[in-house]
C-alpha positions in Angstrom: 14.7 21.5 -13.2 11.0 22.0 -12.6 11.6 23.6 -9.3 14.1 26.1 -10.8 11.8 27.0 -13.7 8.1 27.6 -13.5 7.7 26.8 -9.8 10.3 29.4 -8.8 8.8 32.0 -11.1 5.3 31.6 -9.8 6.5 31.3 -6.2 8.3 34.6 -6.5 5.4 36.3 -8.2 2.9 35.3 -5.6 5.3 36.1 -2.8 6.0 39.6 -4.2 2.3 40.3 -4.6 1.7 39.3 -1.0 4.6 41.6 0.2 3.3 44.5 -1.9 -0.1 44.0 -0.3 1.4 44.1 3.2 0.4 40.6 4.0 1.4 39.0 7.3 4.5 36.7 7.4 2.2 33.6 7.5 0.2 34.9 4.4 3.4 35.6 2.5 4.6 32.0 3.2 1.2 30.6 2.1 1.3 32.7 -1.1 4.8 31.5 -1.8 3.8 27.9 -1.3 0.7 28.4 -3.4 2.8 29.7 -6.3 5.3 26.9 -6.0 2.7 24.2 -6.1 0.9 25.9 -8.9 4.1 26.1 -10.9 5.0 22.5 -10.3 1.6 21.4 -11.4 1.7 23.7 -14.5 5.1 22.3 -15.6 4.3 18.7 -15.1 1.0 19.2 -16.9 3.0 20.8 -19.7 5.3 17.7 -19.9 2.2 15.5 -20.1 0.5 17.6 -22.8 3.7 17.6 -24.9 3.6 13.8 -25.3 -0.2 13.1 -25.1 -1.9 15.8 -27.1 -1.9 16.3 -30.9 0.0 19.1 -32.5 -3.2 20.7 -33.7 -4.5 21.1 -30.2 -1.2 21.8 -28.5 -0.1 24.5 -30.9 3.5 23.3 -30.9 5.3 20.2 -32.2 4.1 17.0 -30.7 6.9 15.4 -28.6 9.1 18.5 -28.8 10.5 17.6 -25.3 11.6 14.2 -26.5 13.1 15.7 -29.7 15.1 18.1 -27.6 16.0 15.2 -25.1 14.6 17.1 -22.2 14.8 15.4 -18.8 11.1 16.0 -18.0 9.1 14.6 -15.0 8.2 11.6 -17.3 11.8 10.9 -18.2 13.0 11.1 -14.6 10.2 8.9 -13.4 11.1 6.1 -15.9 14.8 6.4 -14.9 14.1 6.2 -11.2 11.0 3.9 -11.1 10.9 2.1 -14.4 12.2 -1.4 -15.0 15.6 -2.1 -16.5 14.1 -2.7 -20.0 12.2 0.6 -20.0 15.2 2.5 -18.7 17.5 1.0 -21.4 15.1 1.6 -24.2 14.5 5.2 -23.1 18.3 5.8 -23.0 18.7 4.4 -26.5 16.1 6.8 -27.9 17.6 9.8 -26.1 21.1 8.9 -27.5 19.9 8.7 -31.1 21.3 11.5 -33.3 17.8 12.2 -34.7 14.5 11.3 -33.2 11.7 10.5 -35.7 8.0 10.7 -35.1 7.8 6.9 -34.7 10.4 7.2 -31.9 8.2 9.7 -30.1 5.3 7.3 -30.1 7.7 4.5 -28.8 8.9 6.8 -26.0 5.3 7.6 -25.2 4.6 3.9 -24.9 7.6 3.6 -22.5 6.3 6.4 -20.4 2.9 4.7 -20.3 4.1 1.2 -19.5 6.6 2.4 -16.9 3.8 4.3 -15.1 5.2 7.8 -15.8 2.1 9.2 -17.3 -0.1 8.0 -14.4 2.5 9.3 -11.9 2.6 12.7 -13.7 -1.2 12.9 -13.6 -1.2 12.1 -9.9 1.6 14.7 -9.3 -0.4 17.4 -11.0 -3.4 16.6 -8.9 -1.4 16.4 -5.7 0.3 19.8 -6.3 -3.1 21.4 -7.3 -4.6 20.0 -4.1 -1.7 21.5 -2.1 -2.2 24.9 -3.9 -6.0 24.8 -3.0 -5.0 24.0 0.6 -2.8 27.1 0.7 -5.7 29.2 -0.6 -8.1 27.7 2.0 -5.8 28.8 4.8 -5.7 32.3 3.3 -9.4 32.7 3.3 -11.5 34.5 4.5 -8.7 37.1 4.9 -8.4 37.3 1.1 -10.8 36.8 -1.8 -9.2 33.8 -3.5 -11.8 33.3 -6.2 -9.6 34.3 -9.1 -6.7 32.2 -7.8 -9.0 29.2 -7.5 -10.0 29.8 -11.1 -6.4 29.7 -12.1 -5.9 26.4 -10.3 -8.9 24.9 -12.2 -7.6 26.3 -15.5 -4.3 24.5 -15.1 -6.1 21.3 -14.2 -8.4 21.5 -17.3 -6.0 22.9 -19.9 -5.3 21.0 -23.1 -2.7 23.2 -24.6 
């Protein structure tokens, strides 16, 4: 889902920009990869913020992904890497007809104990590092200062 959402959008945008600027084939590929990694990092960070940041800071309902039963990076991580108890508990919460605020806190605890939050943080860092690597290969042919700022903004964002 992540690949077909934000990552694809940013990948297409950066690729089109490179094509319009008459970039070389190698540069177009690097811009596409940059956008893809940036989009993956952005979406995984969004999944993390949804469950770890208060509604006041986030600007949307805390735990809205859980309420909507979205299969986020965190959910998928628990289902593929978590223990049987964590997987069963998470399934039960996602099958409930209504998810209360206390349920969201319980799901967050499952994400934490199953290592999903740490894995998501690591994935964000990994994708941002790959995005930086793409930019480094594009320099000095392009001035990537603004794109590097975008990478840092995603890393530091809280909402």
